[in-house]
C-alpha positions in Angstrom: 10.9 19.0 12.7 10.8 15.8 14.8 9.0 12.6 13.8 6.4 13.4 16.4 5.8 16.9 15.0 5.7 15.5 11.5 3.1 12.9 12.5 1.0 15.6 14.2 0.9 17.5 11.0 0.1 14.5 8.8 -2.7 13.5 11.2 -4.2 17.0 11.0 -4.0 16.9 7.2 -5.7 13.4 7.1 -8.5 14.6 9.4 -9.0 17.8 7.3 -9.2 15.7 4.1 -11.7 13.3 5.7 -13.8 16.3 6.8 -13.8 17.8 3.3 -14.8 14.5 1.8 -17.4 13.8 4.5 -15.6 10.6 5.5 -14.9 9.2 8.9 -11.3 9.3 10.0 -11.4 5.6 10.9 -11.8 4.8 7.1 -8.2 5.8 6.4 -5.1 4.0 7.6 -1.8 5.8 7.6 1.1 3.6 6.5 4.4 5.0 7.7 6.8 4.2 4.9 10.1 3.4 6.7 12.2 2.3 3.8 15.9 3.1 4.2 15.2 4.5 7.7 16.8 3.0 10.8 15.0 1.1 13.5 15.5 4.0 15.8 13.2 6.1 13.6 10.6 3.3 13.5 10.7 3.1 17.3 10.2 6.9 17.5 7.1 6.5 15.3 5.9 3.5 17.5 6.2 5.8 20.5 3.7 8.1 18.8 1.2 5.2 18.4 2.1 4.1 14.8 1.7 0.4 14.3 1.5 0.1 10.5 4.7 0.4 8.5 5.5 0.0 4.8 8.8 -1.3 3.2 9.9 -1.5 -0.4 12.5 -4.2 0.0 12.2 -7.7 1.3 15.6 -7.6 2.9 14.7 -4.6 4.9 11.5 -6.3 6.1 13.6 -9.3 7.2 16.2 -7.3 9.0 13.7 -5.0 10.8 11.4 -7.8 11.9 14.4 -9.6 13.3 15.2 -6.5 15.4 11.7 -5.3 16.3 9.8 -8.1 18.0 6.7 -6.0 18.9 3.6 -7.0 16.9 3.4 -4.5 14.1 1.5 -4.5 10.8 4.1 -4.6 8.0 3.1 -4.0 4.4 5.2 -4.9 1.4 4.6 -1.9 -0.9 7.5 -2.1 -3.3 8.1 -4.1 -6.5 8.3 -7.8 -5.6 10.4 -10.4 -7.4 9.0 -13.9 -7.4 12.2 -15.4 -5.8 11.7 -13.2 -2.7 8.1 -14.1 -2.0 9.1 -17.0 0.2 10.4 -14.7 2.9 7.2 -12.8 3.4 4.5 -15.2 4.7 4.2 -14.7 8.4 6.1 -11.4 8.3 3.8 -9.1 6.3 0.0 -8.6 6.6 -0.4 -7.4 3.0 1.4 -7.2 -0.3 0.5 -4.1 -2.3 2.3 -4.7 -5.6 0.9 -7.8 -7.3 0.9 -7.1 -11.1 1.9 -10.4 -12.8 0.3 -13.9 -12.9 3.7 -15.5 -12.2 3.9 -13.4 -9.0 0.4 -14.3 -7.9 1.1 -18.0 -8.5 4.2 -17.8 -6.3 2.3 -16.0 -3.5 -0.3 -18.7 -3.7 2.3 -21.4 -3.5 4.2 -19.9 -0.6 1.0 -19.0 1.3 -0.2 -22.6 0.9 3.1 -23.9 2.4 2.4 -21.8 5.5 -1.3 -22.7 5.5 -2.4 -19.1 5.4 -4.3 -16.7 3.2 -2.3 -13.7 2.0 -4.0 -10.3 1.6 -2.9 -8.7 -1.6 -3.6 -5.6 -3.7 -3.2 -5.4 -7.4 -1.0 -2.6 -8.6 -2.3 -0.5 -11.5 -0.2 1.9 -13.4 -3.0 4.5 -13.8 -0.8 7.1 -15.5 0.8 4.7 -17.9 4.3 5.7 -16.9 7.1 3.7 -18.4 9.2 4.0 -15.3 6.5 2.4 -13.1 5.4 -1.2 -12.5 1.8 -2.2 -12.5 -1.0 -3.5 -14.7 -2.5 -1.3 -17.3 -6.0 0.0 -16.4 -7.4 -2.0 -19.3 -6.0 -5.3 -18.1 -6.4 -4.8 -14.3 -10.0 -5.9 -13.8 -9.6 -9.2 -15.6 -6.4 -9.9 -13.7 -8.1 -9.2 -10.4 -10.9 -11.6 -11.3 -8.5 -14.3 -12.4 -6.4 -14.4 -9.2 -9.5 -14.1 -7.0 -10.0 -17.8 -7.4 -6.7 -18.7 -5.7 -7.5 -20.3 -2.4 -4.5 -18.8 -0.5 -4.9 -15.3 -1.8 -7.4 -12.7 -0.7 -7.6 -9.8 -3.2 -8.5 -6.9 -1.0 -8.3 -4.1 -3.5 -6.2 -1.9 -5.8 -3.0 0.2 -5.4 -1.4 2.8 -7.6 1.7 5.0 -7.5 0.7 8.3 -9.1 3.3 10.5 -10.9 5.6 12.7 -8.8 4.2 16.2 -9.0 4.4 19.6 -7.3 0.6 20.0 -7.8 -1.4 17.2 -6.2 -4.5 18.2 -8.1 -2.9 16.8 -11.3 -3.2 13.3 -9.7 -6.9 13.6 -8.8 -8.1 12.0 -12.1 -5.9 8.9 -11.5 -7.2 8.5 -7.9 -10.8 9.0 -9.1 -10.4 6.5 -11.9 -8.9 3.8 -9.6 -11.9 4.3 -7.2 -14.3 3.8 -10.2 -12.4 0.7 -11.2 -12.8 -0.8 -7.7 -16.5 0.1 -7.7 -17.1 -1.3 -11.1 -15.4 -4.7 -10.2 -17.5 -4.8 -7.0 -20.7 -4.1 -9.0 -20.2 -7.4 -10.9 -20.9 -9.3 -7.6 -18.3 -12.0 -8.3 -18.5 -14.8 -5.8 -15.7 -14.6 -3.1 -14.5 -11.2 -4.4 -15.2 -8.0 -2.5 -12.7 -5.2 -2.8 -12.6 -2.8 0.2 -9.1 -1.3 0.0 -7.6 1.5 -2.1 -3.9 2.1 -1.5 -3.2 5.5 -3.1 -1.6 8.8 -2.1 1.9 9.5 -0.8 3.6 12.5 0.9 2.9 14.9 -1.9 -0.7 14.0 -2.7 -2.3 12.0 0.1 -4.9 14.6 1.0 -6.3 14.5 -2.6 -6.2 10.7 -2.5 -8.3 10.6 0.7 -10.8 13.0 -0.9 -11.1 10.5 -3.8 -11.5 7.4 -1.6 -8.1 6.1 -0.4 -8.3 3.7 2.5 -4.5 3.4 2.8 -2.1 6.4 2.4 1.6 5.7 2.2 3.6 8.5 3.8 7.4 8.4 4.2 9.1 11.7 3.7 6.3 13.6 5.4 7.0 11.6 8.5 10.7 10.6 8.5 12.1 13.4 6.4 14.2 13.1 3.2 15.8 9.8 2.4 19.5 9.0 1.9 19.7 6.5 -0.8 23.5 6.2 -0.6 23.5 4.1 2.5 
């Protein structure tokens, strides 16, 4: 299957999930996860109208934005080390993986240097997996509120990476709980804090995530095919 054919399938699935949930298609943004994939693949997706791409590594974002000069929306969706934050202002429109105060403080510092406000999501480890980064569900709301006061950070919402599974239904409770967390934080009417973004759902479970309120779905393999991690 070509990237174009894969994108057509993903688009049909997104529309079907929106229809089932009674949602408008415009509420869901597809992030094409281009990690480990060559620029030629990204250009193929661009030719199909894709403008939003997600990367896991800062170095890949730097390399690809050097080569691709067209105005795209790049999202940093992978684990982020504090010493790499300085390379992101002006290159990415959102960081999805904020889960530590030290990281938030560094984003604040670097965004201030560039005189910009960085949109971020707080990553929550909804399933409590040892292999995953992210805040515990118990600590996440207080963390969101504490960094919302930073002048150069705009907390837009929450992100989670659900467990890898052959049955997407098993991840529905995690997506439902993340949506409830977002609604509960918003219900407190904290000044300057309004969460409008839920980044959840990947190739194996994005339809369920959309049914439970995802506004960003991160699809890589479903668009670009299997990854070769040996490159």
